[in-house]
C-alpha positions in Angstrom: 158.9 148.7 69.7 162.5 148.8 68.5 165.2 146.5 69.7 166.9 149.4 71.4 163.9 150.2 73.7 163.4 146.5 74.6 167.0 146.1 75.6 167.4 149.3 77.7 166.6 148.8 81.3 166.2 151.6 83.8 169.9 151.7 84.9 171.1 151.6 81.3 168.6 154.5 80.5 170.0 156.4 83.5 173.5 156.1 82.0 172.4 157.1 78.5 170.5 160.2 79.8 173.6 161.2 81.9 175.8 161.0 78.7 173.2 163.0 76.8 172.9 165.7 79.5 176.7 166.0 80.0 177.3 166.4 76.2 180.9 165.3 76.5 182.8 162.0 76.9 182.8 160.4 80.3 184.9 157.7 81.8 183.6 154.6 83.7 184.5 156.0 87.1 182.8 159.3 86.4 179.6 157.5 85.3 179.8 155.3 88.4 180.1 158.3 90.7 177.4 160.4 89.0 174.9 157.6 88.9 175.8 156.1 92.2 176.7 152.6 91.2 178.5 150.6 93.8 181.3 149.5 91.5 182.9 150.6 88.2 182.1 147.2 86.7 178.4 148.0 86.9 178.9 151.3 85.0 181.1 149.6 82.4 178.4 146.9 81.9 175.8 149.5 81.1 178.2 151.6 79.0 179.2 148.5 77.0 175.5 147.6 76.5 174.9 151.1 75.1 177.9 150.7 72.7 176.5 147.4 71.6 173.2 149.0 70.8 174.9 151.8 68.8 173.7 154.6 71.1 177.2 155.4 72.5 180.7 155.3 71.1 183.9 154.5 72.9 186.7 157.0 72.1 190.3 156.1 71.7 190.9 157.4 75.2 188.5 154.8 76.7 185.8 157.4 77.3 182.2 157.0 76.3 180.2 159.6 74.3 176.5 159.5 73.4 175.7 159.5 69.7 173.0 162.2 69.2 171.9 160.8 65.9 171.0 157.4 67.2 168.6 158.3 70.1 166.0 155.8 71.0 162.7 156.8 69.3 161.1 158.1 72.5 163.9 160.7 72.9 163.1 162.2 69.5 160.1 163.9 71.3 162.7 165.9 73.3 165.2 168.5 72.4 168.4 169.4 74.4 168.5 173.1 75.1 171.4 174.4 77.2 171.9 170.9 78.6 168.2 170.6 79.6 165.9 168.1 77.9 162.5 169.7 77.1 159.6 168.3 75.0 159.9 169.4 71.4 156.3 170.6 71.5 156.9 173.3 74.1 158.3 175.9 71.7 155.3 175.3 69.4 152.9 175.6 72.3 154.5 178.9 73.4 154.4 180.2 69.8 150.7 179.4 69.2 149.7 180.8 72.6 151.7 184.0 72.0 150.2 184.5 68.5 146.7 183.9 69.8 147.1 186.3 72.7 148.6 189.0 70.4 145.7 188.5 68.0 143.3 189.2 70.9 145.2 192.2 72.2 145.3 193.8 68.8 141.5 193.4 68.4 141.2 190.3 66.4 137.5 189.4 66.0 137.4 186.5 63.6 135.9 183.6 65.5 137.6 181.0 63.2 141.0 182.4 63.8 140.5 182.6 67.6 139.1 179.0 67.7 142.0 177.7 65.7 144.5 179.5 67.9 142.9 178.3 71.1 142.5 174.7 69.9 146.1 174.5 68.6 147.4 176.0 71.9 145.3 173.6 74.0 146.4 170.5 72.2 150.0 171.4 72.2 150.0 172.3 75.9 148.2 169.0 76.8 150.8 167.0 74.8 153.7 169.0 76.2 152.5 168.4 79.8 152.2 164.7 79.1 155.8 164.6 77.8 157.0 166.7 80.8 155.4 164.1 83.2 157.0 161.3 81.3 160.4 163.1 81.5 159.9 163.5 85.3 159.3 159.8 85.6 162.5 159.1 83.6 164.4 161.4 85.9 163.0 159.7 89.0 164.2 156.4 87.6 167.5 158.1 86.9 167.9 159.5 90.4 167.5 156.1 92.0 170.8 154.3 92.2 171.6 150.7 91.7 171.7 148.1 89.0 
């Protein structure tokens, strides 16, 4: 496990996910209000910790911005589309499912092709569902306030 993941607690992860979802720089008070911390110093502590880990940069205005290129390894399994984190495997699962269904609709009869399509779709959907459940757990942690 990388140093980044060991050092990120649930509150720090909440702050990092907020910065990723917002996509623009936020100030200490904005983070405090959006997360629900009792004081700005708590938000500043977590923001400074993220800066120290290299996941966030502090702008010359004193705002904080998430560095997309230095995501913790677990977040590489997700992609940000229109401000929403989704598992990276979902588009592949949709693609394989669509291709397999189109193959059936247009009279495909090759058993090997059907089996390959169904197996690939099944595996991708199972893994996507696991990642979606993990993301829901992260969001539950994020929705709980406090340090």
